N, C-alpha and C positions, 0 to 999 in steps of 0.2 A: 687516411687509413694507417693505423699503427703497424709497425714492423713486427712480424712474428717469425720465430725460428721453427724448424721442423722438430718433430719428436726425436729423431735421430741426432740432430745437432744439439738439442737440449740435453740429451742423455750423456753426450760426450763432453759437455761443458762442466765447469766448476762454478762455484758461487751460487747465487740465488736464481732459480728458475720459477716462474709463476705461470700456472695454467689459468687462462682467462677465456671467457666466452667471446670468440672473435666476432666483431661487428655489432655487438649488443652492449649497451650500458647497464648491464645487470648490477643491481645494488651490492650484492656480495662481492663481486669482482671489483667494482668501483671503490668500495670501502678498503679492500686490500691494497689497491693501487694508491689510494690516498694516504694510507698509513706509511707506505714505503716512500712516497713523495715527501711527506713531512719530515721523515727521518733521513732523507737523502740516501737511501739504500738503492744501489743499482740492481737491475734484474733483467733477465731475458724473458720475453713473452712467448708462451707456448699456447697454441690455439686449441680450444675445446669447442665442439659443435653443440650448442644448446639443445638438450633433449635427444641428442644422437646417441649412437651406440658407443662411440669413442673407444673402440677396441684397443688401439695403440696406446692410449693413455692408461687404460686399465692394465695392460701388460707391463707398463713401466711403473706406475704409481699405485696400482690397486684401486684407483678411484676413477669414476667417470665424470665427476662434477667439477665445477669451477667456483671459486678459486681453489687451487691446490698449490702449495709451496714446497719446493724441493731445494734444500740447502746443502751444497757439497754432497757428501755421501750419507747424510742423515736420513732417517725415514721421512717419507712425504707427510705433509701436514695439510689436512683438508678442512679442519674445523676452524671456525672464526676465532675462537680464543687462542687456539694453537698458533695460528698465523700471527696474531697480535703479539703473543709472548715471544715468538721467534724474532720478530722485528725488534722488540724491546731488548732482547739479548744481543742481537747484531749491532744495534745502535742505541745504547741506553739513553742518549740525549738527542733531541728533546723527548722526555718521558711522556708517554700518553696514558700511563697509569700512575695515579698519585702515590706518593710515599706513605701518606697517612692511611692506616688500615681501614678506617671507617669510610673515607672518601673512595678508596680503592674498591671496596665492596659496593658502594653506590654506583660507581662506573660500570662494574661488571653487571649489576642488576639492570641498569638502564640499557646497556648494550644488548642484554638478552631480550628484553622487552621489544627492542627494535629489530634485531636480526636473528634471534634464537628460535628454537622450536616453539610453536604457538605464539610467536611474537607478531609484530606488525608485518614484516616482510612475508613471513610464513602464511599468515591469514590472507594477505593480499594475493598471494600465489593461488590459494584456493579459489579466490574470486575470479582470477584470470583463467583458471582451468574450467570453471563451471560452464561457460558458454561452449567450450570445446566438447564437453560431454553432452550438450543438448542437441547435437546433430549426429545422425547415424551415417552420413555420407561424406565424412571428412576425407580429404585426400590421404593417401597412404602415409606420406611423410609427416603430415600434420598429426595424424592419428598415432603414429609411433612416438612423436615428440610428446603428445598429450599423455600417452600411457606411461612413458618413462618418467615424466615429471610427476604424474599422479602417484606412481609407486613411491617415488622419492619423498614426497610430501604427505603421504597418507591421505590422499584425497578421498572424500566421500561427499554425498549430497548433504548430509547432516553438517559436516565441517564447513561446507560452503555457505550454508544457511546461517550458521553461527558466526561466520567470519566478520561481517560488518559491525556487529555489536562488540566483539572482542577488539577490533581495530579502533573503534571509537573509545573504548575503555583505555587503551594504550595512549591514544592521542591526548585524552583528557589528563592522564597522569603526566605526560611529557610537558604539556603546556603549563600545568600547575607548577611543575618544577622550574620551568623557565621564568614564570612570573615571580616565584619566590626569589630566584637568583637575581632577577632584574631589580627587585625591591632592595636587595642587599648590595647592588652596585656591580653585578657581574653579568656579562653577556654569554657566559658558558654554563653548561649543565652542572658542573661540579667545580667548586673552588673558583679561582680567579683566572684560570688559563685553560688552554686547549687540552682536552682528553679524548680518549677513544670514543666516548659516548657522543661527543660533538661530531666527530667524523662519521660515525654510523648514522646519526640522524640526517646529516647533510646529504649523504649518498642515498639513503633509503627513502628520503622525502620524495624521490622521483616517483614512488608508487602512490603518492598523493597528487603531486603536480610536477611533471618533469621540468627541468630547466628549459629556457627558450631555445628554439631551433637554432639560433645563431651561435649558441655555445654547446648545443647538444643535438647534433643532426641525426636524430633517430627517424626511422620511417614512420609514416602516418598511422599504419596499422598498430605498431607497437606503442606509439605516443597515445593513441586512443585507449588502448588497453591499460597502460600505466596510469592514465589520468583518472582519479577517483571521481565517480559521479553518484555513488550511493548516498542518499540523503542522511543516513545515520552517520556516515563518515564525514560528510561535508559539515554537518552541524557541530562536529567535534574538532574540525580543523581550524583552530585558533590562528589568526594572522601571525602571532608570535612564532609559530612553528616555521612558517615560510620565511619570515624575517631572519630567523636563526640560520636556516639553510643558506640564505644569501650572504649573511655576514661571514659564515665559515668559509664559503668559497672565495669571497672577496679578500679575506685576510690570510687564508692559509692554503688554498688548494688551486691547482692550475685550471684555467679555462682557455679555449674550449676543451671539452672532453675529447679524448683520443682513444677510440676503441676499435 
């Protein structure tokens, strides 16, 4: 289990503090951690309770979600792009955004399809929430988590029904991109080296097929939920997507995961 500091200790500290969902390998949090690892940026971990009220965090940062980054006395950053850009400023090298404007645009576009609103992670979240709405006798704590997450992601029955097709569309686009890159001699989404897009897919691929238990010791309930079993998604899950995830972890990211 990773070491976390209290909110009080984090507020009194300087440098980078990163709010993470404790005990859960959430893709958004894992992506932020991976970016900081690649750049060698030290940080303190601050615990967020997934789906909880997190009143102390809100009082400090104005946000209940993870990840949220707080650097020195600068305003908290809770957006995926904002955290990436902060990391690029703190440690410009190795750069995870290309210098070439066109390639930079592609990285941002791919990253949004993976981790942004109406992207892969967003729609898989709808699919995870749908069974929780199908029961009327959920325990109070689970119902509170369900309702908090549903509000955050704009859950609706219609959104959940649409989600598999949207997920498949995104997977098809990602695999086509990797196939073109492979034909050009590259193992990466953009150019010839690691970018943020590679990190986002490696971490968000958990919502298709989590890493093995020996390197990602998540509980069986969560592993079952994360593992995609919808036939529309499975049909679009080209092996190159899983191969890319494994390559990025082997070459660039630490294992086992520590959350």
